[in-house]
ZANU-764383 format. One record per residue (C-alpha): residue in three letters; x, z, y. Coordinates in Angstrom, 3 decimals. Each point is the difference from the previous one (the first is absolute). Layout:
% ZANU-764383
PT/r/px/pz/py
PT/ALA/X/Z/Y
...
//
This chain:
% ZANU-764383
PT/r/px/pz/py
PT/MET/55.112/141.529/160.021
PT/GLU/0.009/-1.280/-3.534
PT/ASN/1.128/-3.603/-0.417
PT/ARG/-2.490/-2.113/-1.944
PT/LEU/1.010/-3.574/-0.948
PT/LEU/-2.453/-2.540/-1.285
PT/ILE/1.767/-3.062/-1.617
PT/LEU/-2.248/-3.028/-0.297
PT/GLY/1.647/-1.886/-2.891
PT/MET/1.883/2.310/-2.339
PT/GLY/2.306/-2.704/-1.286
PT/TYR/3.715/0.119/-0.387
PT/THR/0.894/0.956/3.537
PT/GLY/-3.006/2.265/0.514
PT/ARG/0.740/1.892/-3.172
PT/ALA/3.586/0.383/0.932
PT/LEU/-1.020/1.556/3.349
PT/ALA/-2.351/2.396/-1.723
PT/GLN/2.676/1.079/-2.371
PT/ALA/2.547/0.506/2.842
PT/LEU/-2.467/2.313/1.665
PT/GLU/-0.833/1.979/-3.094
PT/THR/2.365/2.814/0.686
PT/THR/-0.994/0.310/3.738
PT/ARG/-3.102/1.435/1.653
PT/TRP/-1.973/-3.165/-0.069
PT/GLN/-3.398/-0.690/-1.629
PT/VAL/0.042/-3.506/-1.242
PT/THR/-3.069/-2.041/-1.169
PT/GLY/0.298/-3.619/-1.041
PT/THR/-2.347/-2.841/-1.139
PT/SER/0.337/-2.653/-2.651
PT/ARG/-2.385/-2.614/-1.261
PT/GLU/-0.582/1.819/-3.330
PT/GLY/0.083/3.559/1.272
PT/GLY/1.095/2.650/-2.506
PT/ARG/1.409/3.495/-0.329
PT/ASP/2.058/-0.172/3.178
PT/THR/-1.656/-2.713/2.158
PT/LEU/-3.466/-0.766/1.449
PT/SER/-1.519/-3.367/-0.999
PT/TRP/-0.269/-2.268/2.945
PT/PRO/-2.063/-2.130/0.618
PT/GLY/-2.722/2.056/-1.617
PT/THR/0.607/3.468/1.511
PT/ASP/-1.288/1.260/3.334
PT/LEU/3.093/0.824/2.012
PT/ARG/-1.496/1.376/3.104
PT/ASP/0.725/3.619/-0.845
PT/ALA/3.613/-0.775/-1.010
PT/LEU/0.534/-1.947/3.285
PT/ARG/-1.446/2.836/2.095
PT/GLU/2.287/2.465/-1.707
PT/ALA/3.219/-2.116/0.197
PT/THR/2.636/0.620/2.508
PT/HIS/2.043/-3.063/-1.172
PT/LEU/-1.065/-3.342/-1.401
PT/LEU/2.128/-2.522/-1.921
PT/VAL/-1.406/-3.432/-0.747
PT/SER/1.695/-1.867/-2.794
PT/ILE/-2.580/-2.586/-0.970
PT/ALA/0.791/-3.641/0.566
PT/PRO/-2.468/-2.381/1.826
PT/ASP/-1.635/-2.832/-1.825
PT/GLU/-1.916/-3.164/0.982
PT/ALA/-2.918/2.118/1.123
PT/GLY/2.167/1.946/2.445
PT/ASP/1.320/3.607/-0.217
PT/PRO/-2.114/1.850/-2.617
PT/VAL/0.628/3.350/1.545
PT/LEU/-1.256/-1.088/3.408
PT/ASN/-2.887/-1.986/-1.480
PT/GLY/-1.154/3.052/-2.088
PT/LEU/1.095/2.978/2.036
PT/GLY/0.784/-1.182/3.538
PT/ASP/-2.883/1.900/1.601
PT/GLU/0.714/3.246/-1.922
PT/ILE/3.729/-0.258/0.889
PT/ALA/-0.870/-0.487/3.720
PT/ALA/-2.270/2.994/-0.164
PT/ALA/2.814/2.084/-1.566
PT/ALA/2.511/-1.145/2.503
PT/PRO/-0.078/3.190/2.270
PT/GLY/1.037/2.104/-2.974
PT/LEU/2.765/-2.199/-1.155
PT/ARG/3.565/0.773/1.166
PT/TRP/1.693/-2.995/-1.695
PT/VAL/-1.120/-3.260/-1.575
PT/GLY/2.450/-2.314/-1.933
PT/TYR/-0.738/-3.595/-0.946
PT/LEU/2.358/-1.495/-2.525
PT/SER/0.598/-3.691/0.819
PT/THR/2.748/-2.354/-0.858
PT/THR/2.935/-1.882/1.452
PT/ALA/-1.766/-3.169/-1.073
PT/VAL/-1.818/0.116/3.346
PT/TYR/3.229/-1.454/1.613
PT/GLY/0.088/-3.145/-2.136
PT/ASP/3.118/-2.175/-0.506
PT/HIS/2.959/0.341/2.269
PT/GLY/2.581/-1.956/-1.988
PT/GLY/2.002/3.112/-0.764
PT/GLY/-0.099/1.111/3.566
PT/TRP/-0.722/3.549/1.372
PT/VAL/-3.439/1.381/0.902
PT/ASP/-0.934/3.303/1.527
PT/GLU/-3.331/1.673/0.797
PT/ASP/-0.367/-2.026/3.260
PT/THR/0.416/-3.379/-1.795
PT/PRO/-3.116/-2.142/0.420
PT/LEU/-2.060/-0.158/-3.256
PT/SER/0.042/-3.301/-1.709
PT/PRO/-0.850/0.425/-3.699
PT/ALA/1.036/-2.696/-2.461
PT/THR/-2.380/1.045/-2.809
PT/ARG/-3.692/0.722/-0.385
PT/ARG/1.028/3.550/-0.905
PT/GLY/1.821/0.378/3.324
PT/GLU/-2.976/-1.582/1.827
PT/LEU/-2.454/2.598/-1.412
PT/ARG/2.403/2.806/0.917
PT/VAL/0.235/-1.188/3.618
PT/ALA/-3.758/-0.136/0.233
PT/ALA/-0.241/3.532/-1.572
PT/GLU/2.543/1.458/2.391
PT/ALA/-1.955/-1.421/2.925
PT/ALA/-3.221/1.482/-1.268
PT/TRP/1.474/3.424/-0.439
PT/GLN/1.493/-0.194/3.515
PT/ALA/-3.372/-0.974/1.348
PT/LEU/-1.662/3.006/-1.678
PT/ALA/2.755/2.272/1.355
PT/ALA/-0.639/-1.304/3.536
PT/ARG/-3.750/0.609/-0.356
PT/SER/0.104/3.465/-1.577
PT/GLY/3.349/1.521/0.913
PT/LEU/1.223/-0.108/-3.549
PT/PRO/3.645/1.163/-0.151
PT/LEU/1.112/-3.117/-1.775
PT/HIS/3.537/-0.709/-1.214
PT/ILE/0.838/-3.338/-1.761
PT/PHE/2.847/-0.137/-2.622
PT/ARG/1.256/-3.467/-0.924
PT/LEU/1.494/0.486/-3.465
PT/ALA/2.629/-2.303/-1.590
PT/GLY/0.085/-0.574/-3.756
PT/ILE/-0.490/3.352/-1.745
PT/TYR/2.017/1.235/-2.936
PT/GLY/0.536/3.358/-1.624
PT/PRO/-0.589/1.787/-3.313
PT/GLY/-1.897/-2.295/-2.336
PT/ARG/0.295/-2.882/2.473
PT/GLY/3.321/-1.730/-0.322
PT/PRO/1.858/-2.824/-1.790
PT/PHE/1.407/2.039/-2.914
PT/ALA/-2.984/-0.345/-2.436
PT/LYS/-0.125/-3.839/0.274
PT/LEU/3.797/-0.229/-0.355
PT/ARG/-0.095/2.095/-3.246
PT/ARG/-2.778/-2.162/-1.327
PT/GLY/1.866/-3.128/0.869
PT/THR/-2.944/-1.308/2.302
PT/ALA/1.670/0.437/3.283
PT/ARG/0.371/-3.360/1.885
PT/ARG/2.645/-0.524/2.574
PT/ILE/-1.704/-2.464/2.407
PT/VAL/2.347/-1.443/2.619
PT/LYS/-1.129/-1.373/3.344
PT/PRO/2.921/-0.613/2.280
PT/GLY/-0.144/2.179/3.102
PT/GLN/-2.807/2.147/-1.293
PT/VAL/0.128/3.740/0.834
PT/PHE/-2.474/2.829/-0.489
PT/SER/-0.204/3.466/1.443
PT/ARG/-0.717/2.946/-2.346
PT/ILE/-0.804/3.725/0.279
PT/HIS/0.317/2.787/-2.633
PT/VAL/-3.349/1.926/-0.258
PT/GLU/1.792/3.299/0.768
PT/ASP/1.038/-1.337/3.388
PT/ILE/-3.545/-1.080/0.673
PT/MET/-0.943/3.656/-0.563
PT/GLN/2.634/1.109/2.488
PT/VAL/-1.424/-2.354/2.704
PT/LEU/-3.533/1.080/-0.567
PT/ARG/0.717/3.684/-0.049
PT/ALA/2.126/-0.312/3.102
PT/SER/-2.829/-1.963/1.817
PT/MET/-2.572/2.617/-1.047
PT/THR/2.278/2.796/1.383
PT/ALA/0.371/-1.851/3.325
PT/PRO/-3.036/-2.280/0.550
PT/ASN/0.342/-2.708/2.516
PT/PRO/-3.505/-1.836/0.010
PT/GLY/0.248/-3.783/0.368
PT/ARG/3.511/-0.259/-1.271
PT/ILE/1.024/-2.698/-2.554
PT/TYR/2.976/0.579/-2.404
PT/ASN/1.919/-2.445/-2.284
PT/VAL/0.788/1.904/-3.194
PT/CYS/2.929/-1.726/-1.787
PT/ASP/3.636/0.787/-0.943
PT/ASP/3.139/-1.258/1.772
PT/GLU/0.785/-3.041/-1.914
PT/ALA/-2.304/-3.013/-0.658
PT/ALA/1.514/-1.775/-3.049
PT/PRO/-0.523/-3.055/-2.182
PT/PRO/-2.095/0.941/-3.053
PT/GLU/2.556/-1.474/-2.333
PT/ASP/2.687/2.484/1.288
PT/VAL/-2.274/2.943/-0.684
PT/LEU/-0.756/-1.188/-3.530
PT/ALA/3.737/-0.691/-0.679
PT/HIS/0.934/3.478/1.213
PT/ALA/-2.704/1.671/-2.174
PT/ALA/1.296/-1.978/-3.043
PT/GLY/3.519/1.270/0.748
PT/LEU/-1.223/3.599/0.128
PT/LEU/-1.586/-0.429/-3.456
PT/GLY/2.992/-1.777/-1.361
PT/LEU/-2.243/-3.002/-0.795
PT/PRO/0.737/-3.795/0.562
PT/VAL/-1.187/-1.335/3.336
PT/PRO/-2.983/-2.220/-0.590
PT/ALA/0.624/-3.766/0.496
PT/ALA/-0.769/-1.229/3.495
PT/GLU/-3.233/-2.093/0.296
PT/ASP/-0.423/-2.364/2.970
PT/TYR/-2.962/1.029/2.068
PT/ALA/-1.076/-3.611/0.605
PT/SER/-0.516/-0.783/-3.728
PT/ALA/-0.724/3.446/-1.381
PT/GLU/-3.392/0.484/-1.569
PT/MET/-1.715/2.782/1.861
PT/SER/-3.438/1.280/0.683
PT/PRO/-1.454/-0.641/3.471
PT/MET/0.254/3.686/0.738
PT/ALA/3.594/0.300/-0.970
PT/ARG/0.905/-3.223/1.940
PT/SER/-1.701/1.462/3.090
PT/PHE/2.554/2.761/0.195
PT/TYR/2.628/-2.602/0.636
PT/ALA/-1.898/-1.610/2.922
PT/GLU/1.764/2.182/2.501
PT/SER/3.511/1.196/0.552
PT/LYS/0.908/2.611/2.734
PT/ARG/2.072/3.032/0.731
PT/VAL/-2.090/2.990/1.252
PT/ARG/1.316/2.578/2.483
PT/ASN/-0.528/3.599/-0.789
PT/ASP/1.466/1.658/3.094
PT/ARG/-3.293/1.425/1.150
PT/ILE/-0.461/2.294/-2.980
PT/LYS/3.514/1.311/0.481
PT/ARG/-0.112/0.343/3.723
PT/GLU/-3.497/1.371/0.491
PT/LEU/-0.701/1.770/-3.327
PT/GLY/3.553/1.167/-0.699
PT/VAL/-0.138/-1.526/-3.470
PT/ARG/3.346/-0.261/-1.927
PT/LEU/-0.568/-2.327/-2.928
PT/LEU/0.690/1.492/-3.429
PT/TYR/0.578/-3.498/-1.326
PT/PRO/1.318/-2.206/2.843
PT/THR/0.395/-3.018/-2.324
PT/TYR/-1.188/-1.089/-3.419
PT/ARG/3.282/0.979/-1.542
PT/GLU/-0.493/3.780/0.577
PT/GLY/-3.675/-0.301/-0.922
PT/LEU/0.526/-1.717/-3.270
PT/ARG/2.742/2.340/-1.048
PT/ALA/-2.155/2.960/0.741
PT/LEU/-2.911/-1.531/-1.986
PT/LEU/2.258/-0.485/-3.039
PT/GLU/1.442/3.470/0.220
PT/GLU/-3.524/1.349/0.159
PT/GLU/-0.914/-1.912/-3.004
PT/ARG/2.964/1.242/-1.985
PT/ASP/-0.632/3.567/1.040
PT/GLY/-3.596/-0.283/-1.150
PT/GLN/1.245/-1.176/-3.444
PT/GLY/2.602/2.692/-0.303
//
């Protein structure tokens, strides 16, 4: 049977998955707000036929103050399509765990978001789980750490001299290279386990200033001067990312999905990004 994947929200991660499946026997359709040559415009396009034909569904659209836009706009259609779907993935965030003062969390840690962004994700996860319970939707939730990869890393800002090394003592973030997200999603699609939740992150949560300093070293550029978080001028959005500090366990993706991370820490990931850049310029 042909695999037909519908990606709701063809952003950075969705497009990476579509590209990863290009050389395989998958038919991939995606949506974007604007639509265009390779995506359907949504909202604005009737997706009932696409949902009926899909065998797999990936949801990569964030909730807002009105709730989850996919459930609000397509919940009934997705429930009706549930019998034909073999796998549904919902991309969430590790922000649902909130602040743990640098302590460890896993998929069974109670959800206690520290930001509005995290609160909206908790509500969205619950709404998707409720739909799955009602309709039999084969739902899988992926809680992603900070995503980096080609075109999304610290090198451009360092070269422009606009990178800021904000230091908040004790602060650590978890990260994940987009290629390792692809590994996890493809492994889950190969061996579905409806109802399962997976943390998707690398092996080492690290202070952001360490990551920036390492990137500067790779480029042979000076390390930006440290700025104290307490007095640094930052937008509310930028400041919100420092509202929580935790280390996220990723044992489940390794144990249950057999994933071996290509980039177990930011060191391997950044070096690979830089080598890819240089290869592209050669």
